[in-house]
C-alpha positions as CSV (number, residue, x, y, z in Angstrom):
1,M,-0.1,0.0,0.1
2,K,1.2,3.4,-0.9
3,G,2.7,5.3,2.3
4,L,0.4,8.2,2.1
5,A,-2.6,6.1,1.2
6,L,-1.8,4.0,4.5
7,A,-1.3,7.0,6.7
8,L,-4.6,8.9,5.8
9,T,-6.6,5.5,5.7
10,L,-5.7,5.2,9.3
11,L,-6.2,9.0,10.0
12,V,-9.4,9.5,8.1
13,A,-10.0,6.7,5.7
14,A,-9.6,9.3,2.9
15,P,-6.3,8.9,1.1
16,V,-5.2,11.9,-0.7
17,S,-4.8,11.8,-4.5
18,A,-2.1,13.1,-6.3
19,Q,-4.2,15.0,-8.9
20,P,-3.7,18.7,-9.1
21,V,-5.4,21.1,-6.7
22,V,-6.4,24.7,-6.8
23,P,-7.6,27.3,-4.4
24,A,-11.3,27.2,-3.9
25,S,-11.3,31.0,-5.0
26,E,-10.1,30.1,-8.5
27,L,-12.5,27.3,-9.1
28,P,-14.8,28.1,-12.0
29,P,-18.6,28.8,-11.1
30,S,-19.5,25.5,-12.9
31,F,-17.0,23.2,-10.9
32,N,-19.5,21.7,-8.5
33,L,-16.8,20.4,-6.2
34,T,-18.3,21.6,-2.6
35,P,-22.1,21.8,-2.9
36,A,-22.7,21.8,0.9
37,E,-20.5,24.8,1.1
38,K,-23.4,26.9,-0.6
39,G,-25.1,27.1,2.8
40,A,-21.9,27.7,4.8
41,I,-22.0,30.6,7.3
42,A,-18.6,32.4,8.5
43,L,-18.2,32.0,12.1
44,Y,-16.7,35.6,12.3
45,P,-17.9,38.8,10.8
46,G,-14.3,39.4,9.5
47,V,-11.0,37.8,9.6
48,A,-10.9,35.1,12.1
49,P,-8.8,36.0,15.1
50,G,-5.4,34.4,14.8
51,S,-5.7,34.3,11.1
52,E,-4.7,38.0,10.3
53,N,-1.1,37.1,9.0
54,S,-2.0,34.0,7.1
55,K,-0.7,33.7,3.7
56,V,-2.0,30.2,2.7
57,A,-5.1,29.9,0.2
58,E,-7.8,27.3,1.0
59,I,-7.6,24.0,-1.1
60,W,-10.3,21.6,-1.9
61,Y,-9.4,18.4,-3.7
62,R,-10.8,14.9,-4.1
63,T,-9.2,11.8,-2.6
64,D,-8.3,8.5,-4.3
65,N,-11.8,7.2,-3.7
66,G,-13.4,10.6,-4.9
67,Q,-14.2,12.2,-1.5
68,R,-13.9,15.7,-0.9
69,A,-11.4,17.1,1.5
70,V,-10.2,20.7,2.4
71,R,-6.9,21.8,3.8
72,N,-5.3,25.3,4.8
73,V,-8.6,26.6,6.2
74,T,-8.6,30.3,7.1
75,R,-12.3,31.1,6.9
76,P,-13.8,28.8,9.3
77,T,-17.6,28.0,8.8
78,I,-20.6,26.2,9.9
79,T,-23.1,24.6,7.2
80,P,-26.4,23.8,8.9
81,F,-28.3,21.0,8.0
82,L,-31.9,21.2,9.3
83,P,-34.5,18.2,9.6
84,D,-38.1,18.3,8.3
85,P,-39.9,20.4,10.9
86,A,-42.4,17.5,11.3
87,K,-39.6,15.2,12.5
88,S,-37.4,17.8,14.5
89,T,-36.8,16.9,17.9
90,G,-35.2,20.4,18.9
91,A,-31.8,18.8,19.5
92,A,-28.8,19.8,17.6
93,V,-25.2,18.2,17.1
94,I,-22.2,20.3,15.8
95,V,-20.3,17.7,13.5
96,V,-16.6,18.0,13.7
97,P,-14.7,16.0,11.1
98,G,-10.9,14.9,11.4
99,G,-7.9,14.8,9.5
100,G,-4.9,15.3,11.7
101,F,-5.2,18.8,11.9
102,K,-3.7,18.8,8.2
103,M,-7.0,18.5,6.3
104,L,-10.7,18.0,6.8
105,A,-12.6,14.8,5.6
106,M,-15.7,16.4,4.7
107,D,-17.3,13.7,2.7
108,H,-16.1,11.0,5.2
109,E,-16.8,12.6,8.8
110,G,-18.7,15.6,7.9
111,W,-21.6,15.8,5.5
112,P,-22.7,12.1,5.7
113,V,-22.9,12.5,9.4
114,A,-25.0,15.5,9.3
115,R,-27.3,14.0,6.8
116,W,-27.8,11.0,9.0
117,L,-28.8,13.1,11.8
118,I,-31.4,15.1,10.1
119,D,-32.8,11.7,8.9
120,H,-33.5,11.2,12.6
121,G,-34.8,14.5,13.5
122,I,-31.7,16.3,14.8
123,A,-30.3,19.5,13.5
124,A,-26.7,19.3,12.3
125,F,-24.1,21.8,11.9
126,V,-20.9,20.8,10.1
127,L,-17.9,22.8,11.3
128,K,-15.0,23.6,9.0
129,Y,-12.4,24.5,11.5
130,R,-8.7,26.0,11.0
131,L,-5.9,23.8,10.6
132,N,-2.1,23.6,10.6
133,E,-0.8,25.2,7.6
134,T,0.4,23.0,4.6
135,P,2.4,23.5,1.5
136,D,0.3,24.5,-1.6
137,N,2.2,21.9,-3.9
138,A,0.2,18.5,-3.3
139,E,3.6,16.4,-3.7
140,V,5.3,18.3,-1.1
141,F,2.0,18.1,1.2
142,E,2.1,14.2,0.5
143,R,5.7,13.7,1.4
144,E,5.6,15.8,4.6
145,L,2.4,13.9,5.6
146,K,4.1,10.6,5.1
147,A,7.2,11.7,7.2
148,R,5.1,13.0,10.1
149,F,3.0,9.8,10.7
150,R,5.5,7.1,9.6
151,G,6.8,6.1,12.9
152,A,3.3,6.0,14.6
153,L,1.6,4.0,12.0
154,S,4.5,1.3,11.7
155,G,4.8,1.2,15.4
156,T,8.5,2.3,15.5
157,G,8.1,5.8,16.8
158,P,5.8,8.1,18.8
159,L,2.7,9.8,17.6
160,P,3.3,13.4,16.6
161,E,1.7,16.0,18.6
162,L,-1.6,16.8,17.3
163,K,-2.9,20.4,18.2
164,E,-4.3,23.6,16.6
165,P,-5.3,26.1,19.3
166,R,-7.6,28.2,16.6
167,A,-9.7,24.7,16.0
168,T,-10.8,25.1,19.7
169,L,-11.7,29.0,19.1
170,D,-13.7,27.9,16.2
171,A,-15.4,25.3,18.0
172,L,-16.5,27.4,20.9
173,Q,-17.6,30.0,18.2
174,A,-19.7,27.5,16.4
175,L,-21.5,26.7,19.7
176,K,-22.3,30.4,20.6
177,L,-23.4,31.0,16.8
178,V,-25.8,28.0,16.9
179,R,-27.3,28.9,20.4
180,A,-27.6,32.4,19.4
181,N,-29.7,31.6,16.3
182,A,-31.5,28.8,18.0
183,A,-35.0,30.2,17.3
184,R,-34.1,30.6,13.7
185,W,-33.1,26.9,13.2
186,N,-35.9,25.6,15.5
187,V,-33.2,24.3,18.2
188,D,-33.5,24.1,21.8
189,P,-30.2,25.9,23.1
190,S,-30.1,23.7,26.2
191,R,-29.7,20.6,23.7
192,V,-26.9,21.5,21.6
193,G,-24.0,18.9,21.5
194,M,-20.9,18.1,19.5
195,I,-19.7,14.9,17.9
196,G,-15.9,14.8,16.7
197,F,-13.9,12.4,14.9
198,S,-10.0,11.9,15.5
199,A,-8.6,15.4,15.4
200,G,-12.3,16.5,15.4
201,A,-12.8,14.4,18.7
202,I,-9.6,16.2,20.2
203,T,-11.1,19.6,19.0
204,T,-14.5,18.6,20.8
205,L,-12.5,17.6,23.8
206,N,-10.7,20.8,24.1
207,A,-13.6,22.9,23.5
208,T,-15.5,21.0,26.3
209,L,-12.6,21.4,28.6
210,A,-11.9,25.1,27.9
211,P,-11.2,27.0,30.9
212,G,-13.0,30.2,31.8
213,S,-16.7,31.2,31.2
214,A,-17.0,29.6,27.7
215,P,-20.5,27.6,27.5
216,R,-19.7,23.9,27.2
217,P,-21.8,21.6,24.9
218,A,-24.8,19.9,26.4
219,F,-23.1,16.5,25.5
220,I,-20.3,15.3,23.4
221,G,-19.5,12.3,20.9
222,Y,-15.9,11.3,21.1
223,I,-15.3,9.1,18.3
224,Y,-11.8,7.4,18.1
225,G,-10.0,10.2,19.9
226,P,-6.9,9.7,22.1
227,M,-7.8,7.8,25.1
228,L,-5.2,9.2,27.9
229,P,-6.6,10.6,30.9
230,V,-7.6,14.1,31.3
231,T,-8.5,16.7,34.0
232,V,-12.2,16.6,34.1
233,P,-14.2,19.5,35.7
234,S,-17.2,18.8,37.9
235,D,-19.6,20.2,35.3
236,A,-18.3,18.3,32.2
237,P,-21.1,17.2,29.8
238,P,-21.9,13.5,29.5
239,M,-19.7,11.7,27.0
240,F,-20.3,9.0,24.5
241,A,-17.1,7.5,23.5
242,A,-16.4,4.9,20.6
243,L,-13.3,3.5,19.2
244,A,-12.0,0.2,17.7
245,L,-9.6,-1.9,19.7
246,D,-7.3,-2.5,16.7
247,D,-7.1,1.3,16.2
248,R,-3.4,1.8,15.3
249,L,-3.3,5.1,16.7
250,F,-5.4,5.2,19.9
251,G,-6.5,1.6,20.6
252,H,-3.6,0.6,22.8
253,Q,-3.5,3.8,25.1
254,G,-5.9,2.2,27.8
255,L,-9.2,4.0,28.7
256,G,-7.8,6.7,30.9
257,I,-10.2,9.4,29.4
258,I,-13.1,7.1,30.3
259,E,-11.8,6.7,33.9
260,S,-11.4,10.5,34.3
261,W,-14.8,11.1,33.5
262,Q,-15.9,8.4,36.1
263,K,-13.6,9.9,38.8
264,A,-15.4,13.3,38.2
265,G,-19.0,11.8,38.8
266,R,-19.9,12.6,35.2
267,P,-21.8,10.3,32.8
268,V,-19.9,8.5,30.3
269,E,-20.6,5.6,28.0
270,L,-17.9,3.6,26.0
271,H,-18.4,1.5,22.8
272,A,-15.1,-0.5,22.2
273,Y,-15.3,-2.4,18.6
274,Q,-13.4,-5.6,18.2
275,K,-12.3,-4.2,14.7
276,G,-12.5,-1.1,12.6
277,D,-9.0,0.4,12.8
278,H,-8.6,4.2,12.9
279,G,-11.1,6.4,10.8
280,F,-14.0,4.1,10.3
281,G,-16.4,7.2,9.9
282,L,-20.0,5.9,10.0
283,G,-18.8,2.3,10.2
284,R,-16.5,-0.1,8.4
285,A,-18.2,-2.8,6.3
286,G,-18.1,-6.3,8.1
287,T,-17.5,-4.8,11.6
288,T,-19.7,-3.9,14.4
289,S,-18.5,-0.1,14.0
290,T,-21.4,0.2,11.5
291,L,-23.8,0.4,14.6
292,L,-22.0,3.7,15.9
293,M,-24.8,6.2,14.9
294,D,-27.5,3.9,15.8
295,E,-26.0,3.7,19.3
296,F,-25.3,7.4,19.7
297,L,-28.9,8.0,18.8
298,A,-30.0,5.6,21.6
299,W,-27.7,7.2,24.1
300,M,-29.2,10.6,23.1
301,N,-32.6,9.3,23.4
302,A,-32.0,7.5,26.9
303,N,-30.6,10.7,28.2
304,G,-33.7,12.8,27.2
305,W,-32.1,15.0,24.6
306,L,-34.4,13.9,21.9
307,A,-37.7,14.5,23.8
308,K,-39.8,17.1,22.0
309,E,-41.0,20.0,24.1
């Protein structure tokens, strides 16, 4: 298997294609690459704080399997997906896709998750958050990505540090924006949660544990994120966690984060699948990870977040 394809299959199940890429601003109007972006709403009225000196251009591209992804995000957005009013439960979930803070797998962990949620009466808001800057040249980007994750994926070296402080700011701003527009979107502001995948799970966790007076999500879905212990405040929201035990990035870290939630006296539910590896998205065929969203829905229902007022 190609080195980069392996790396991104494990990270987001969306290997990068070597095809040429261009900034979104240079795409012709007829090029229907990102239809869901038509309804995207900027998180900030002007330049996003922390991106004032950014020189990179946002790049959309297709992966080897034809899925759409984006990197070099400097204009963070949310895209609303709203259920049929007759089916609406009033609950809302901010969907936070992953990609190692190098790209966002929008067609793998973003829009399909949102469509699943609205089919079940839950408003969804796909977050396109800011990332580590990457080279414009696709081949250089591929080489750097392979080098960064080679050791962790082969088991011969540590996992590189995965962080992007601006992503946390964007997640908190998305929460604020959804709650401020709750009436407009037929959403109960007290039932706005988040679900994040991989780096999106890290972003969700960081927003949840952010110090200060920032409002926390009502609940969180933590999907194949790091499992190491964290410090959990006494008012942390309930957590639904899921990962595959053969996850080559986080499947052998123990269950420290689950124990941290328990020690803080906060509700937590864990689903550990026998197989699925990292980046299974809505589920890897032939494994029980395909039950992910049904189990997340059942958990939401059991905790009363789907009850219509």
